[in-house]
Backbone bond lengths (Angstrom), bond angles and torsions (degrees), N, CA, C in turn:
res aa  C-N    CA-C-N  psi(-1)  N-CA   C-N-CA  omega(-1)  CA-C   N-CA-C  phi
1 M - - - 1.441 - - 1.531 109.84 -
2 R 1.330 116.63 132.04 1.464 121.22 176.25 1.520 109.44 -70.72
3 Q 1.317 114.28 142.60 1.452 118.02 179.18 1.522 109.88 -125.45
4 N 1.290 115.02 146.25 1.442 123.23 -178.01 1.534 109.00 -90.93
5 P 1.347 119.06 116.63 1.476 120.48 -178.74 1.534 113.14 -60.07
6 A 1.326 117.21 -35.76 1.467 119.49 179.30 1.530 110.77 -66.51
7 R 1.318 116.13 -38.18 1.466 119.54 178.51 1.533 109.73 -68.78
8 R 1.338 117.22 -39.98 1.471 120.33 177.40 1.532 109.21 -57.67
9 T 1.326 116.39 -46.81 1.464 120.44 179.79 1.524 110.77 -61.53
10 A 1.331 116.63 -42.74 1.469 120.10 178.15 1.524 111.07 -62.47
11 L 1.324 116.70 -39.28 1.469 120.35 177.53 1.532 110.88 -65.43
12 L 1.314 116.65 -40.95 1.469 119.73 179.34 1.528 110.92 -67.25
13 D 1.324 116.72 -39.99 1.473 119.36 175.91 1.530 110.42 -63.31
14 A 1.312 116.36 -39.17 1.462 120.43 176.60 1.530 110.25 -64.09
15 A 1.325 116.68 -39.93 1.471 120.76 178.75 1.529 110.66 -62.22
16 I 1.319 116.89 -38.86 1.467 120.77 177.82 1.528 109.66 -62.07
17 E 1.327 116.78 -42.13 1.464 119.93 179.40 1.524 111.41 -66.88
18 V 1.332 117.66 -39.90 1.467 120.63 178.15 1.527 109.72 -64.37
19 L 1.328 117.37 -44.83 1.472 120.69 177.80 1.526 110.64 -58.40
20 T 1.309 116.29 -42.93 1.462 120.99 -178.45 1.527 111.27 -64.18
21 R 1.309 115.81 -43.00 1.464 120.74 -175.01 1.528 112.93 -83.93
22 E 1.331 117.53 -41.28 1.462 121.89 -170.79 1.529 114.79 -109.24
23 G 1.328 117.16 -13.70 1.457 119.65 -175.04 1.523 110.66 81.54
24 S 1.305 115.99 176.70 1.470 119.88 -174.38 1.531 112.25 -66.83
25 R 1.313 117.27 -30.78 1.472 118.90 179.61 1.530 111.53 -69.22
26 G 1.310 116.76 -25.87 1.464 120.58 178.84 1.514 113.99 -84.38
27 L 1.339 115.40 -7.53 1.464 119.58 -178.89 1.528 109.61 -82.62
28 T 1.305 114.70 89.54 1.468 121.29 175.97 1.519 107.96 -114.11
29 L 1.328 115.71 162.78 1.463 119.27 177.54 1.522 110.50 -63.10
30 R 1.302 116.76 -37.43 1.468 120.86 178.26 1.536 110.45 -63.62
31 A 1.351 116.81 -44.89 1.463 120.32 178.81 1.523 110.29 -64.76
32 L 1.315 116.43 -35.83 1.462 121.45 178.97 1.527 110.60 -65.57
33 D 1.324 117.19 -45.85 1.466 121.28 176.74 1.528 110.63 -58.48
34 A 1.323 116.74 -43.89 1.469 120.92 -178.31 1.529 110.85 -65.44
35 Q 1.329 116.87 -45.31 1.467 120.59 -179.11 1.530 110.78 -63.49
36 A 1.327 116.84 -39.58 1.468 121.25 -178.78 1.531 112.23 -80.97
37 E 1.339 115.53 -8.47 1.461 121.49 -178.93 1.530 111.41 56.24
38 V 1.342 114.20 50.62 1.463 121.50 176.75 1.530 107.94 -120.18
39 P 1.320 117.35 163.62 1.468 119.30 179.33 1.530 111.68 -59.05
40 K 1.335 114.79 146.90 1.466 120.12 177.54 1.522 109.25 -55.11
41 G 1.313 115.27 137.85 1.455 121.02 178.82 1.513 113.72 93.99
42 T 1.319 117.77 -9.51 1.466 120.40 -178.50 1.527 111.31 -62.85
43 A 1.332 117.26 -47.60 1.465 120.49 -177.09 1.517 111.70 -59.48
44 S 1.332 117.57 -36.45 1.470 119.82 -179.09 1.526 111.72 -67.06
45 N 1.335 117.90 -22.14 1.467 120.64 175.41 1.527 111.89 -73.55
46 Y 1.318 116.50 -24.82 1.465 121.50 -177.04 1.528 112.81 -97.40
47 F 1.319 116.13 -29.20 1.464 121.03 -175.11 1.525 108.70 -129.80
48 P 1.334 117.03 94.68 1.468 120.06 -174.43 1.528 114.09 -65.49
49 H 1.320 117.62 -25.76 1.464 119.83 176.98 1.529 109.58 -149.00
50 R 1.308 115.04 159.46 1.464 121.88 -173.57 1.529 112.43 -59.07
51 A 1.317 117.52 -39.62 1.461 119.98 -178.96 1.530 110.73 -59.30
52 E 1.323 116.64 -41.08 1.470 120.54 178.21 1.526 110.75 -65.11
53 L 1.328 116.73 -42.18 1.463 120.79 177.87 1.528 110.52 -59.83
54 L 1.320 117.07 -47.52 1.468 120.61 -177.95 1.526 111.15 -63.82
55 A 1.321 117.43 -40.14 1.470 120.80 178.47 1.532 110.46 -64.09
56 Q 1.322 116.37 -41.25 1.461 119.05 179.53 1.525 111.97 -70.21
57 I 1.323 116.81 -31.98 1.468 119.79 175.15 1.523 109.50 -62.40
58 M 1.325 117.50 -42.57 1.465 120.45 179.05 1.527 110.36 -58.69
59 R 1.334 116.42 -45.73 1.466 119.64 179.67 1.537 111.24 -63.26
60 R 1.316 116.42 -39.99 1.465 119.62 179.48 1.529 110.99 -66.84
61 I 1.312 117.09 -38.81 1.468 120.06 176.62 1.521 109.53 -59.74
62 L 1.316 116.62 -44.09 1.469 120.25 178.68 1.532 110.32 -58.93
63 E 1.328 117.17 -44.86 1.471 120.26 177.97 1.523 110.51 -58.16
64 R 1.309 116.23 -44.42 1.463 120.04 -176.45 1.526 112.18 -69.83
65 L 1.324 117.54 -32.09 1.458 120.71 -175.20 1.525 114.01 -90.42
66 T 1.305 117.42 -15.54 1.460 120.35 179.93 1.522 108.75 -69.65
67 P 1.328 116.72 128.63 1.468 118.40 -179.26 1.531 110.71 -64.44
68 E 1.315 115.54 151.14 1.454 120.18 176.53 1.524 108.79 -61.93
69 E 1.330 115.44 136.63 1.462 119.80 -177.38 1.517 112.38 -56.63
70 S 1.327 117.32 -42.13 1.469 119.93 -177.61 1.525 111.02 -65.44
71 A 1.325 117.19 -41.13 1.463 120.33 179.39 1.526 110.54 -65.45
72 L 1.327 116.18 -42.74 1.458 119.53 178.43 1.527 110.92 -65.91
73 A 1.326 116.74 -40.40 1.474 120.65 178.61 1.527 110.44 -61.27
74 D 1.342 116.36 -40.00 1.466 119.54 177.64 1.523 110.84 -62.21
75 T 1.315 116.81 -44.59 1.463 121.15 179.33 1.522 110.81 -62.75
76 M 1.328 115.83 -40.73 1.468 120.08 -174.19 1.526 113.64 -77.89
77 T 1.336 117.81 4.43 1.468 119.08 173.93 1.525 110.45 -74.03
78 E 1.331 116.28 -17.51 1.464 120.80 177.56 1.531 109.64 -71.04
79 A 1.316 115.93 151.82 1.470 120.54 177.10 1.527 109.08 -67.41
80 P 1.336 117.54 145.06 1.467 120.59 178.03 1.538 110.30 -57.69
81 S 1.322 115.77 127.28 1.466 120.35 -178.00 1.527 108.84 -165.25
82 M 1.319 115.03 170.51 1.462 120.61 174.93 1.524 109.26 -62.15
83 E 1.346 116.90 -38.51 1.455 121.07 -179.81 1.527 111.14 -61.44
84 L 1.321 116.94 -37.79 1.460 120.23 178.08 1.522 110.40 -66.58
85 V 1.321 118.01 -39.52 1.469 120.77 176.85 1.531 109.71 -63.03
86 V 1.324 116.97 -40.50 1.465 121.06 177.26 1.531 109.46 -61.36
87 T 1.314 117.46 -44.83 1.469 121.60 178.79 1.523 110.12 -59.47
88 L 1.308 117.44 -45.22 1.471 121.22 178.75 1.527 110.87 -62.17
89 G 1.323 117.29 -39.77 1.470 121.18 177.29 1.518 111.95 -63.89
90 K 1.319 116.50 -42.79 1.465 120.61 178.13 1.527 110.61 -64.86
91 Q 1.319 116.86 -40.28 1.460 120.07 178.05 1.528 111.07 -64.66
92 L 1.315 116.51 -36.39 1.462 120.43 177.38 1.534 110.58 -61.06
93 V 1.320 116.42 -46.25 1.471 120.10 178.83 1.531 109.96 -63.43
94 E 1.326 117.67 -40.25 1.473 120.47 177.61 1.527 111.07 -60.96
95 R 1.344 117.06 -44.52 1.474 120.64 178.68 1.527 110.68 -64.26
96 T 1.322 116.38 -37.36 1.464 120.70 178.09 1.516 110.45 -61.36
97 R 1.302 115.85 -47.39 1.468 119.94 -179.18 1.522 111.14 -67.34
98 A 1.320 117.20 -32.83 1.467 120.94 -179.13 1.529 111.82 -72.34
99 D 1.330 117.07 -29.33 1.468 120.85 179.32 1.525 108.96 -128.88
100 R 1.305 114.23 60.97 1.470 122.51 -179.22 1.523 111.64 -54.40
101 S 1.332 116.66 -39.82 1.468 121.18 -176.42 1.522 112.20 -59.11
102 S 1.323 117.35 -42.11 1.469 119.24 -178.69 1.524 111.38 -62.41
103 H 1.311 116.17 -42.02 1.467 119.37 -179.18 1.525 111.85 -68.58
104 I 1.318 116.56 -42.14 1.465 118.84 178.84 1.524 110.29 -66.63
105 A 1.327 117.07 -39.60 1.470 120.13 176.77 1.528 110.27 -61.02
106 L 1.321 117.61 -39.74 1.461 120.21 177.92 1.527 110.73 -65.45
107 L 1.317 117.44 -37.50 1.470 120.06 175.04 1.526 110.44 -62.97
108 E 1.320 116.49 -40.56 1.473 120.30 176.81 1.534 110.54 -62.24
109 L 1.320 116.99 -40.86 1.471 119.56 178.07 1.528 110.87 -64.79
110 R 1.314 116.88 -36.75 1.472 119.84 176.65 1.521 110.49 -61.17
111 L 1.326 116.22 -44.24 1.465 119.58 178.88 1.523 111.13 -65.48
112 E 1.313 116.74 -43.74 1.468 120.93 178.59 1.536 110.75 -60.85
113 A 1.320 116.84 -34.36 1.466 120.81 -179.60 1.527 112.30 -65.17
114 T 1.328 117.48 -22.75 1.467 119.18 177.48 1.522 111.16 -70.84
115 R 1.340 117.01 -16.84 1.465 121.44 -178.41 1.526 113.39 -109.84
116 R 1.331 117.54 -11.75 1.464 121.57 -176.24 1.518 109.67 -125.18
117 P 1.328 118.15 104.57 1.466 119.96 -177.49 1.527 113.89 -56.83
118 E 1.338 118.14 -36.63 1.461 119.68 -178.99 1.530 111.11 -68.16
119 L 1.320 116.83 -36.29 1.459 120.26 176.69 1.527 109.83 -73.19
120 H 1.310 116.78 -36.65 1.465 120.65 178.58 1.521 110.49 -56.99
121 A 1.315 116.45 -46.43 1.469 120.90 179.84 1.526 110.75 -63.60
122 E 1.316 116.62 -45.02 1.466 121.33 -179.07 1.533 110.72 -65.83
123 L 1.322 117.35 -44.38 1.456 121.20 -179.46 1.527 111.12 -66.54
124 T 1.317 116.76 -40.00 1.466 120.15 177.98 1.523 110.00 -60.81
125 R 1.332 116.63 -45.70 1.463 120.64 178.58 1.525 110.27 -61.79
126 F 1.315 116.32 -46.58 1.462 122.98 -179.84 1.530 110.66 -58.66
127 M 1.336 116.73 -50.68 1.461 120.80 -177.40 1.535 111.25 -67.42
128 A 1.327 116.76 -36.81 1.467 119.92 177.81 1.523 110.71 -64.07
129 E 1.321 116.84 -40.68 1.475 120.53 177.12 1.523 110.74 -62.07
130 Q 1.327 116.32 -41.75 1.462 119.92 -179.36 1.527 111.29 -67.91
131 L 1.316 116.87 -40.70 1.461 119.91 178.19 1.525 110.12 -63.80
132 E 1.322 117.29 -44.96 1.470 120.56 178.02 1.521 111.20 -60.94
133 A 1.334 116.52 -41.41 1.470 120.13 178.60 1.527 110.35 -62.24
134 N 1.340 116.82 -40.04 1.465 120.09 178.16 1.529 111.22 -65.67
135 I 1.311 116.53 -42.72 1.468 120.26 178.52 1.520 109.61 -62.92
136 D 1.332 116.78 -47.16 1.468 120.89 -179.68 1.523 111.20 -60.62
137 F 1.338 116.65 -42.14 1.462 120.57 178.81 1.524 109.95 -60.85
138 H 1.320 116.48 -50.23 1.467 122.04 -177.10 1.536 110.88 -59.60
139 L 1.316 115.43 -52.11 1.465 119.15 -177.91 1.525 111.52 -69.05
140 G 1.330 116.44 -39.07 1.464 120.65 179.11 1.517 112.72 -64.46
141 A 1.329 117.02 -30.15 1.464 121.69 178.18 1.528 111.25 -83.21
142 K 1.332 115.96 1.11 1.472 122.16 179.78 1.529 112.10 59.84
143 L 1.338 115.19 33.91 1.457 119.84 175.64 1.522 109.25 -74.05
144 P 1.327 117.99 155.82 1.470 120.21 -178.26 1.527 111.73 -61.05
145 G 1.322 115.23 148.13 1.456 121.04 176.02 1.519 112.30 106.48
146 D 1.312 113.53 165.79 1.461 120.38 179.16 1.529 109.06 -112.70
147 R 1.309 115.75 -175.72 1.469 122.06 -177.47 1.537 111.86 -55.22
148 T 1.323 116.49 -47.05 1.466 120.29 -179.45 1.525 110.97 -64.33
149 G 1.327 117.30 -39.36 1.451 120.82 177.71 1.523 111.70 -61.55
150 V 1.331 116.65 -39.39 1.461 120.52 178.96 1.534 109.82 -65.22
151 V 1.330 116.73 -41.72 1.469 120.02 178.92 1.531 109.94 -64.62
152 L 1.313 117.95 -42.57 1.465 120.70 178.09 1.533 111.19 -62.95
153 L 1.322 115.75 -40.29 1.458 120.02 177.28 1.528 110.68 -63.75
154 Y 1.323 116.61 -42.21 1.471 122.16 177.37 1.534 109.92 -58.43
155 L 1.323 116.51 -48.20 1.469 120.43 -178.15 1.523 111.54 -63.20
156 A 1.318 116.86 -43.27 1.464 120.32 -179.32 1.524 111.08 -67.91
157 M 1.320 117.34 -42.65 1.473 120.40 178.99 1.526 110.56 -65.02
158 L 1.324 116.78 -38.35 1.458 120.20 178.26 1.525 110.28 -61.79
159 G 1.324 116.85 -43.14 1.465 120.05 177.36 1.509 111.76 -61.44
160 M 1.320 117.09 -42.62 1.464 120.92 178.52 1.527 110.52 -63.04
161 I 1.321 116.25 -42.67 1.464 120.97 -179.01 1.530 110.50 -64.85
162 V 1.320 116.99 -44.61 1.474 119.94 179.58 1.531 110.06 -59.99
163 D 1.326 117.26 -45.66 1.466 119.73 178.81 1.526 111.20 -65.17
164 D 1.328 116.96 -40.93 1.458 120.93 179.79 1.528 110.91 -61.85
165 L 1.329 116.84 -35.59 1.462 121.24 -179.40 1.527 112.97 -80.25
166 T 1.320 116.91 -36.10 1.462 119.80 -169.43 1.526 114.26 -103.81
167 V 1.303 118.06 -36.25 1.469 121.96 178.99 1.533 109.24 -136.45
168 P 1.324 117.01 64.03 1.471 120.11 -173.82 1.524 113.98 -59.10
169 D 1.320 117.27 -27.05 1.467 119.02 179.16 1.527 111.82 -65.20
170 L 1.309 116.83 -23.61 1.466 120.69 178.01 1.525 110.76 -60.95
171 L 1.330 116.54 -41.38 1.464 120.70 -178.17 1.528 113.15 -93.83
172 A 1.334 117.08 -4.29 1.465 120.90 -176.26 1.534 113.77 -53.60
173 P 1.335 119.09 -37.23 1.470 117.73 -179.94 1.535 114.08 -70.01
174 F 1.326 116.84 -9.14 1.452 120.95 -175.51 1.525 110.30 -112.16
175 S 1.314 116.05 150.90 1.459 120.98 172.48 1.528 107.80 -83.16
176 T 1.324 115.80 119.75 1.470 119.76 178.79 1.519 110.03 -59.34
177 D 1.318 117.10 -41.87 1.468 120.20 179.55 1.527 111.28 -59.31
178 K 1.323 115.99 -44.13 1.479 119.68 179.68 1.526 110.82 -66.51
179 L 1.328 116.89 -38.70 1.469 119.75 177.48 1.527 110.83 -61.59
180 I 1.325 116.54 -42.87 1.472 119.96 179.59 1.526 110.04 -64.81
181 E 1.327 117.00 -42.75 1.468 120.09 178.37 1.524 110.65 -59.11
182 E 1.316 116.03 -46.45 1.467 120.74 -179.01 1.527 111.14 -66.55
183 L 1.320 115.84 -42.57 1.460 121.59 -179.97 1.529 111.35 -59.31
184 V 1.316 115.79 -50.86 1.467 119.68 -179.77 1.514 110.52 -60.64
185 G 1.305 116.01 -45.30 1.465 119.52 -179.54 1.520 112.79 -61.05
186 R 1.312 117.17 -44.87 1.461 120.20 -177.86 1.534 111.96 -71.41
187 V 1.319 117.19 -42.81 1.470 119.79 -176.31 1.528 110.71 -71.71
188 L 1.314 117.37 -47.34 1.464 119.10 -172.77 1.521 112.95 -82.62
189 R 1.323 119.03 -23.82 1.457 119.53 174.48 1.527 110.03 -68.91
190 A 1.331 115.57 -33.60 1.464 120.12 -178.90 1.525 111.57 -74.90
191 A 1.326 116.54 -20.03 1.476 119.97 -175.96 1.510 111.74 -75.89
């Protein structure tokens, strides 16, 4: 059966919204069809089994969260420095807030992976590839810090993002920008 790439993308975007709103248990083909406003049974033509759907959702989340090349190129015209790392961290938080659904859907997939060994393996591979890509980008751009510093920065930023998405009032008394500045300075100076 021929499939329409635009419809597949719309279905995956709908799946991200269902995951965000209903969690992984609410992600059914019927709910996906309803969210995408397509005829019943459409999603089953695109995703023959749940594992395939979840894997494709991960790839779509990556597409949505990857910064635009032109915007990143503009940022990277600056000389490698701690300030540039701070700018990249602030931009990451801005992208997170702009596409809250993708991040929450990814958190839902992480939770689902604790119960599904096949998803656990796929998610681990996916996340490891993304972490390696981030490390390679950082080191390749000659930004301050070493491999371990980049991993520590990743872990700390992830914690900040999770709190910002799930319990934003927790961080409300603090300036996110100042936290990122302090975080980068402390982690990368120690590296």
